[in-house]
ROVO-811301 format. One line per 8 residues: number of its first residue (from 1); for each residue x negated, y negated, z negated of C-alpha. Coordinates in pm, 1 decimal, padded with zeros to 6 digits. Layout:
N
NUM) X/Y/Z ~ ... $
end
This chain:
86
1) -07960.9/-03436.2/-12605.2 ~ -08250.0/-03465.8/-12342.0 ~ -08415.9/-03722.9/-12567.2 ~ -08389.4/-03506.3/-12874.7 ~ -08537.8/-03193.3/-12662.3 ~ -08814.5/-03432.5/-12528.8 ~ -08910.7/-03563.0/-12903.3 ~ -08919.1/-03187.3/-13071.9 $
9) -09145.0/-03082.6/-12755.0 ~ -09385.8/-03383.5/-12824.3 ~ -09357.3/-03321.5/-13204.6 ~ -09459.2/-02945.2/-13125.7 ~ -09757.8/-03055.8/-12917.4 ~ -09890.0/-03267.2/-13170.6 ~ -09848.7/-03022.5/-13436.7 ~ -10030.7/-02795.4/-13205.7 $
17) -10295.6/-03024.8/-13148.7 ~ -10364.8/-03079.6/-13525.1 ~ -10163.7/-03352.8/-13636.7 ~ -10041.4/-03331.6/-13979.3 ~ -09779.0/-03485.2/-14183.8 ~ -10046.9/-03693.8/-14374.6 ~ -10201.6/-03810.3/-14018.6 ~ -09871.3/-03936.2/-13914.0 $
25) -09789.4/-04154.0/-14231.2 ~ -10123.3/-04271.3/-14180.9 ~ -10051.4/-04400.1/-13832.9 ~ -09710.7/-04537.2/-13923.6 ~ -09875.2/-04732.8/-14185.9 ~ -10136.2/-04868.8/-13943.3 ~ -09856.2/-04936.6/-13695.1 ~ -09685.1/-05150.5/-13966.5 $
33) -09992.2/-05345.5/-14043.0 ~ -10105.7/-05419.4/-13684.7 ~ -09839.2/-05413.2/-13458.3 ~ -09582.3/-05722.5/-13391.4 ~ -09330.0/-05494.9/-13307.6 ~ -09262.8/-05227.6/-13516.1 ~ -09353.2/-04874.8/-13353.5 ~ -09515.7/-05023.4/-13059.8 $
41) -09869.1/-04913.4/-13135.3 ~ -09754.7/-04580.0/-13271.3 ~ -09568.3/-04498.7/-12944.6 ~ -09853.7/-04607.6/-12761.3 ~ -10102.0/-04391.1/-12978.4 ~ -09873.1/-04096.3/-12923.3 ~ -09791.8/-04135.7/-12580.5 ~ -10167.8/-04202.8/-12451.1 $
49) -10279.6/-03927.8/-12682.3 ~ -10533.9/-04182.1/-12860.4 ~ -10399.5/-04123.1/-13206.9 ~ -10711.0/-03903.3/-13317.5 ~ -10930.8/-04226.5/-13250.2 ~ -10693.0/-04447.4/-13449.0 ~ -10729.6/-04187.6/-13746.3 ~ -11081.0/-04189.6/-13681.5 $
57) -11110.7/-04564.3/-13744.7 ~ -10905.1/-04549.3/-14034.0 ~ -11124.1/-04262.8/-14186.7 ~ -11454.0/-04459.1/-14098.1 ~ -11343.3/-04777.3/-14267.1 ~ -11220.3/-04595.2/-14586.7 ~ -11583.0/-04417.2/-14593.4 ~ -11745.4/-04764.7/-14537.3 $
65) -11518.1/-04915.2/-14821.8 ~ -11618.6/-04647.5/-15081.6 ~ -11976.7/-04669.5/-14962.8 ~ -11978.6/-05048.0/-15048.5 ~ -11795.1/-05009.4/-15360.7 ~ -12066.0/-04756.4/-15455.0 ~ -12320.8/-05020.5/-15374.0 ~ -12190.1/-05261.4/-15573.7 $
73) -12121.6/-05050.2/-15863.3 ~ -12525.5/-04933.9/-15871.2 ~ -12618.8/-05257.9/-15844.0 ~ -12467.5/-05346.4/-16180.2 ~ -12732.4/-05141.5/-16322.7 ~ -12549.5/-04812.0/-16380.5 ~ -12670.0/-04587.8/-16081.9 ~ -12351.5/-04344.5/-16162.2 $
81) -12096.4/-04642.8/-16188.3 ~ -11818.6/-04587.4/-15942.1 ~ -11942.0/-04233.9/-15869.3 ~ -11670.9/-04059.8/-16050.5 ~ -11394.6/-04330.1/-16013.1 ~ -11473.1/-04518.3/-16334.3 $
end
């Protein structure tokens, strides 16, 4: 019972801090990709309140990949290639 209360309070605090379900799903996926022991990084990010940093890194890498894809598509001769997902 005490652990359940602690988890609920932590979840409420994270929600109040702006974490969404989508954010949590991204963190779970990043943990699965990076951690040797499942849940280890996720627990650290949540306990140390560094989850925003991890999400920021994920979003930065996604933007860089999209920009690289657009650059590669535009070098094919069509300046709009890749802009609209085609």
